[in-house]
C-alpha positions in Angstrom: 15.2 7.7 22.3 14.2 8.4 18.7 14.9 12.1 19.3 18.3 11.2 20.7 19.1 8.9 17.7 18.2 11.7 15.2 20.4 14.2 17.1 23.2 11.7 17.0 22.6 11.0 13.3 22.7 14.8 12.5 26.0 15.1 14.4 27.4 12.1 12.4 26.3 13.7 9.1 28.2 16.9 10.0 31.3 15.0 11.0 31.4 12.7 7.9 30.3 14.9 5.1 31.9 12.9 2.3 30.2 9.7 3.3 26.9 11.6 3.8 27.2 13.3 0.5 27.8 10.1 -1.4 25.1 8.3 0.4 22.5 11.0 -0.1 23.3 11.4 -3.8 23.2 7.7 -4.3 19.8 7.4 -2.6 18.5 10.5 -4.4 19.4 9.1 -7.8 17.9 5.8 -7.0 14.6 7.4 -6.0 14.7 9.8 -8.9 15.0 7.0 -11.5 12.3 4.9 -9.8 10.0 7.9 -9.5 10.5 8.8 -13.1 9.5 5.3 -14.1 6.5 5.5 -11.8 5.4 8.8 -13.3 5.5 7.4 -16.8 3.3 4.5 -15.9 1.0 6.6 -13.8 0.4 8.8 -16.8 -0.2 5.7 -18.9 -2.5 3.8 -16.5 -4.0 6.0 -13.9 -7.3 8.1 -14.2 -6.2 11.5 -15.5 -8.0 14.2 -17.6 -9.9 13.5 -19.8 -9.6 9.7 -19.2 -10.9 9.6 -15.6 -12.8 6.4 -16.4 -9.8 4.2 -17.1 -10.4 2.0 -14.1 -13.7 0.8 -15.6 -12.9 1.2 -19.3 -12.5 -1.6 -21.8 -11.2 -1.3 -25.4 -11.5 -3.1 -28.7 -9.0 -1.5 -31.0 -7.8 -4.3 -33.3 -9.6 -6.9 -35.4 -8.6 -10.0 -37.3 -10.9 -11.4 -40.0 -10.4 -14.4 -42.2 -12.4 -16.8 -44.4 -13.8 -19.8 -42.6 -12.2 -22.1 -45.2 -8.8 -20.5 -45.1 -7.5 -19.2 -41.7 -4.2 -18.3 -43.3 -5.6 -15.6 -45.5 -6.4 -13.1 -42.7 -6.8 -9.4 -42.6 -5.8 -7.3 -39.6 -6.7 -3.7 -38.9 -8.7 -1.5 -36.6 -12.3 -2.2 -36.0 -15.4 -1.5 -38.1 -17.8 1.1 -36.8 -20.6 -1.5 -37.2 -19.3 -3.1 -34.0 -20.6 -0.1 -32.0 -24.2 -0.9 -33.1 -23.7 -4.6 -32.3 -22.6 -3.9 -28.7 -24.6 -0.8 -27.7 -27.4 -2.7 -25.9 -25.3 -5.0 -23.6 -26.6 -5.3 -20.0 -23.4 -4.2 -18.3 -22.5 -1.4 -20.7 -22.8 2.1 -19.5 -21.4 4.0 -22.5 -19.6 3.1 -25.8 -17.8 5.4 -28.1 -15.5 5.2 -31.1 -12.6 7.3 -32.5 -11.0 7.4 -35.9 -7.9 9.1 -37.1 -7.2 10.9 -40.3 -4.6 9.6 -42.7 -3.8 12.9 -44.4 -2.8 16.3 -43.3 -5.5 19.0 -42.7 -4.9 22.7 -43.0 -6.8 25.4 -41.2 -6.9 29.0 -42.5 -5.9 31.5 -39.9 -7.3 35.0 -40.1 -4.6 37.6 -40.9 -2.1 34.9 -41.6 -1.1 33.8 -45.1 0.3 30.5 -43.9 -2.4 27.8 -42.9 -1.6 25.7 -39.9 -1.5 21.9 -40.0 -3.8 20.1 -37.6 -4.6 16.5 -36.7 -8.3 16.0 -36.0 -9.8 13.1 -34.1 -13.2 11.9 -35.5 -15.6 10.8 -32.8 -19.2 9.8 -32.2 -21.6 11.0 -29.5 -20.7 8.1 -27.2 -17.1 9.4 -27.1 -18.2 12.3 -24.9 -19.7 10.0 -22.4 -16.8 7.6 -22.2 -14.3 10.4 -21.8 -14.8 13.3 -19.3 -13.8 16.5 -21.1 -14.2 19.8 -19.3 -16.2 22.1 -21.5 -15.3 25.8 -21.0 -17.9 26.9 -23.6 -20.6 25.2 -25.6 -21.2 21.5 -25.8 -20.3 18.5 -28.0 -22.0 17.8 -31.3 -25.1 15.7 -31.2 -26.3 12.5 -32.8 -28.3 14.6 -35.2 -25.2 16.4 -36.2 -23.4 13.1 -36.8 -26.2 11.6 -38.9 -26.5 14.8 -41.0 -22.7 15.0 -41.4 -22.8 18.6 -40.2 -19.4 20.2 -40.0 -19.6 20.9 -36.2 -16.3 20.9 -34.3 -15.0 21.0 -30.7 -11.8 22.9 -30.2 -9.2 22.8 -27.4 -8.8 26.2 -25.9 -5.2 26.7 -27.3 -6.4 26.2 -30.9 -9.4 28.4 -30.3 -7.2 31.2 -29.1 -4.8 30.6 -32.0 -7.7 30.9 -34.5 -9.7 33.7 -32.9 -7.5 35.3 -30.2 -10.2 34.3 -27.6 -11.7 31.1 -26.3 -15.4 32.1 -26.2 -15.9 31.2 -29.9 -19.1 29.0 -29.9 -20.9 29.7 -33.2 -17.8 31.1 -34.9 -16.7 29.6 -38.2 -13.4 28.8 -39.9 -12.2 27.2 -43.1 -10.3 23.9 -43.2 -9.3 22.3 -46.5 -11.7 24.7 -48.3 -14.6 23.6 -46.2 -16.4 25.8 -43.6 -16.7 24.5 -40.1 -18.7 25.8 -37.1 -17.4 25.7 -33.5 -20.0 24.1 -31.1 -17.7 23.7 -28.0 -14.4 24.5 -26.5 -12.6 22.2 -24.0 -9.5 22.4 -21.8 -6.4 21.3 -23.6 -5.6 17.6 -23.8 -2.1 16.3 -23.5 -0.5 13.9 -25.9 0.1 11.7 -22.9 -3.5 10.5 -23.4 -3.3 9.3 -27.0 -6.8 7.7 -27.0 -8.5 11.1 -26.7 -6.1 13.7 -27.8 -6.7 15.8 -30.9 -6.1 19.2 -32.3 -9.9 19.3 -32.8 -12.8 16.8 -32.6 -15.1 16.2 -35.6 -18.2 14.0 -36.2 -17.1 10.5 -37.2 -19.2 10.4 -40.3 -17.0 13.1 -41.8 -14.2 10.6 -42.0 -14.2 9.0 -45.4 -12.4 6.0 -44.0 -15.3 5.0 -41.7 -17.4 2.8 -43.9 -19.5 -0.4 -43.5 -18.3 -3.7 -44.9 -21.2 -5.7 -46.3 -19.1 -8.9 -46.7 -19.2 -9.8 -43.0 -15.6 -8.7 -42.1 -15.5 -6.4 -39.1 -12.1 -4.9 -39.8 -12.2 -1.1 -40.2 -10.6 2.1 -39.1 -12.0 2.9 -35.6 -11.1 2.1 -32.0 -13.9 1.3 -29.6 -14.0 2.4 -25.9 -16.5 1.1 -23.4 -17.2 1.8 -19.8 -18.9 -0.5 -17.3 -21.0 1.0 -14.5 -18.4 -0.1 -11.9 -14.9 -1.6 -12.1 -16.4 -4.9 -10.8 -18.7 -5.1 -13.8 -15.8 -5.2 -16.3 -15.5 -9.0 -16.4 -19.2 -9.4 -17.0 -19.0 -6.9 -19.8 -16.1 -8.7 -21.4 -18.0 -12.0 -21.4 -21.0 -10.3 -23.0 -18.8 -8.8 -25.8 -17.2 -12.2 -26.5 -20.6 -13.9 -26.5 -21.8 -11.5 -29.2 -18.8 -12.4 -31.4 -19.2 -16.1 -30.7 -22.8 -16.0 -31.9 -21.8 -13.9 -34.8 -19.1 -16.3 -35.9 -21.4 -19.3 -35.6 -24.1 -17.6 -37.7 -21.7 -16.4 -40.4 -21.2 -18.7 -43.3 -18.2 -16.9 -44.7 -15.9 -15.0 -42.3 -14.5 -15.4 -38.8 -13.9 -12.3 -36.8 -11.3 -12.8 -34.1 -11.1 -10.4 -31.1 -7.6 -11.7 -30.2 -8.3 -11.7 -26.5 -10.2 -8.4 -26.3 -11.9 -6.5 -24.8 -8.8 -5.2 -23.0 -8.6 -3.4 -19.7 -7.3 0.1 -20.5 -3.9 -0.6 -19.0 -3.5 -3.8 -21.0 -4.5 -2.0 -24.3 -1.4 0.2 -24.0 0.7 -3.0 -24.7 -1.3 -4.0 -27.8 1.1 -2.9 -30.5 0.6 -5.7 -33.0 -2.6 -5.6 -35.1 -2.5 -9.3 -35.7 -1.8 -10.9 -32.3 -2.5 -10.4 -28.6 0.3 -8.9 -26.5 2.4 -11.2 -24.2 1.5 -9.3 -21.0 3.5 -11.7 -18.8 6.6 -11.0 -20.7 6.0 -7.3 -20.8 5.4 -7.0 -17.1 8.4 -9.3 -16.3 10.6 -6.9 -18.3 9.5 -3.9 -16.4 9.8 -5.7 -13.1 13.5 -6.6 -13.9 14.0 -2.9 -14.8 12.6 -1.8 -11.5 14.6 -4.3 -9.5 17.8 -3.2 -11.3 17.0 0.5 -10.5 16.5 -0.5 -6.9 19.0 -3.3 -6.1 22.1 -2.0 -7.8 22.2 1.3 -5.8 21.1 -0.7 -2.7 24.1 -3.1 -3.0 26.5 -0.2 -3.4 25.1 1.6 -0.4 25.2 -1.6 1.6 28.9 -1.8 0.8 29.4 1.7 2.0 27.5 1.0 5.2 29.5 -2.2 5.8 32.7 -0.2 5.6 31.2 2.5 7.9 30.2 -0.1 10.5 33.7 -1.5 10.6 34.9 2.0 11.5 32.3 2.2 14.3 33.0 -1.2 15.9 34.8 0.4 18.9 31.9 2.8 19.4 29.5 -0.1 19.4 31.7 -2.0 21.8 31.7 0.8 24.3 27.9 1.1 24.0 27.6 -2.7 24.7 29.9 -2.4 27.7 27.4 0.1 29.3 24.5 -2.2 28.7 23.2 -1.4 25.2 21.4 -4.3 23.6 21.9 -5.4 20.0 18.3 -4.3 19.2 18.9 -0.8 20.6 22.1 -0.5 18.6 20.4 -1.7 15.4 17.6 0.8 16.1 20.1 3.6 16.3 21.8 2.6 13.0 18.4 2.3 11.2 17.2 5.7 12.4 20.5 7.3 11.3 20.0 5.6 7.9 16.4 6.7 7.7 17.4 10.4 8.2 19.9 10.1 5.3 17.3 8.3 3.2 14.7 11.1 3.8 17.3 13.8 2.8 18.1 11.7 -0.3 14.3 11.3 -1.0 13.8 15.0 -1.2 16.8 15.3 -3.5 15.4 12.5 -5.6 12.0 14.1 -5.8 13.6 17.3 -7.2 15.8 15.4 -9.7 12.8 13.3 -10.9 10.7 16.4 -11.7 13.7 18.0 -13.4 14.1 14.9 -15.6 10.5 14.7 -16.5 10.0 18.4 -17.1 13.1 18.9 -19.2 12.5 15.7 -21.2 8.7 15.8 -21.6 9.1 15.9 -25.4 10.4 12.4 -25.6 10.3 10.6 -22.2 6.6 9.5 -22.7 7.7 7.5 -25.8 10.1 5.3 -23.8 7.4 2.6 -23.5 4.8 3.8 -25.9 5.5 4.4 -29.6 2.0 5.7 -30.1 2.3 8.8 -28.0 2.4 11.8 -30.3 4.6 14.1 -28.3 5.0 16.6 -31.2 1.4 17.9 -30.8 0.9 18.8 -27.1 4.0 17.7 -25.2 2.9 18.8 -21.7 2.4 17.1 -18.4 -0.3 18.6 -16.2 -0.1 19.2 -12.4 -2.2 16.1 -11.6 0.2 13.9 -13.7 3.3 15.1 -11.9 2.4 15.9 -8.3 0.7 12.8 -7.2 1.2 11.7 -3.6 0.7 8.0 -4.4 3.5 8.0 -6.9 6.0 9.6 -4.6 5.0 7.5 -1.6 5.2 4.3 -3.6 8.7 5.0 -5.0 10.0 6.5 -1.7 8.6 3.6 0.3 10.4 1.1 -1.9 13.7 2.9 -1.7 13.3 3.3 2.1 12.7 -0.4 2.4 15.8 -1.3 0.4 17.9 1.3 2.1 16.9 0.0 5.5 17.8 -3.5 4.4 21.1 -2.3 3.1 21.8 -0.8 6.5 20.4 -3.7 8.6 22.5 -6.4 7.1 25.9 -4.7 7.8 24.7 -3.7 11.3 23.7 -7.3 12.2 27.0 -8.6 10.8 29.0 -6.1 12.8 27.1 -6.7 16.0 27.8 -10.5 15.9 31.3 -9.7 17.2 31.7 -9.8 21.0 32.5 -6.8 23.2 36.3 -7.6 23.4 36.6 -7.9 19.6 34.7 -4.6 19.1 36.8 -2.7 21.6 40.0 -4.0 20.1 39.0 -3.3 16.5 41.3 -0.2 16.2 44.3 -1.6 18.1 
């Protein structure tokens, strides 16, 4: 019967091309918009290179400090690097690393080029290479000894290595940046700006960043972001409690300052919503906004398609009446309508898939900033194969649209089949 229904549906498609075209385009646009939204959030939340550990990662990127006798005189910023030393021996901690950005432009001298190029380094410690999973093509990361000695060792992405030396096998080669000589110790695959926690034009030892200093007053505000991984995703809650217990004891022992985590450590996905340095994000409000957006993208097209199906069912009342006369049950007729609609939805789904990739690929230089003002798309605005071609993303968006399209066809079908045989047969008289 299913084969027969699909043959009938294909015949209907060829006979009613205008209706088919409008229905397929409407379904395709709905799936394209939903899938584009899903791709954006997949890139933000899912494990992708070099942040494959996102599912078991916690972050502490903001800190609020204030005197114990005056909680109105607070100071908000990033975190002091001293916090890494405070947390590195926790029972449920697998790895901990820190990053710090530079607040000025750096210029690299390129051989045979009179114009130096501007770069944005990311300063890291040795734990950074354990938290994040970079693919080294040549060499290895700098060591703790390099960091302690403030050696100018540098890890380059392959694109920068080729720009500087016209090849990527450059371990041991040297270049000048801001009148200082640096040595290449490793080369990694390029990192997209879609992963702002780990992206950089190059990676340098954190001790070379003059902004990374210790505060002897007891305040733990600073200039680094801290990233931790638990052994398993199930250990994250235990690790959160251990971090909070460290700060609770610290604040009790301190006679001068309070250091407020503001609800941290965050799960990685939650940290992407922490825009304000002085307060915790309202996750319920943020998620509710995105839910409303998703529902709008789904239900508005579904309602329009339902209206089209209702009109179409009115035209087919006499056909349904004849089928009923020869013994067809309501369930069998509803099954036929749903299979016809499923075929149209599948065609629309393929169209929507192509449109969504067209949208994302042609708008990759700005689309990732729709929900994240921290993504620096000017540096490496590319989306990798694993970001775009993910079966889970397509199946989730396509499944939602199929569900709503089936509902949009089911309701008009049930409404039409409530009429008795005589009414259906006389519908065109």
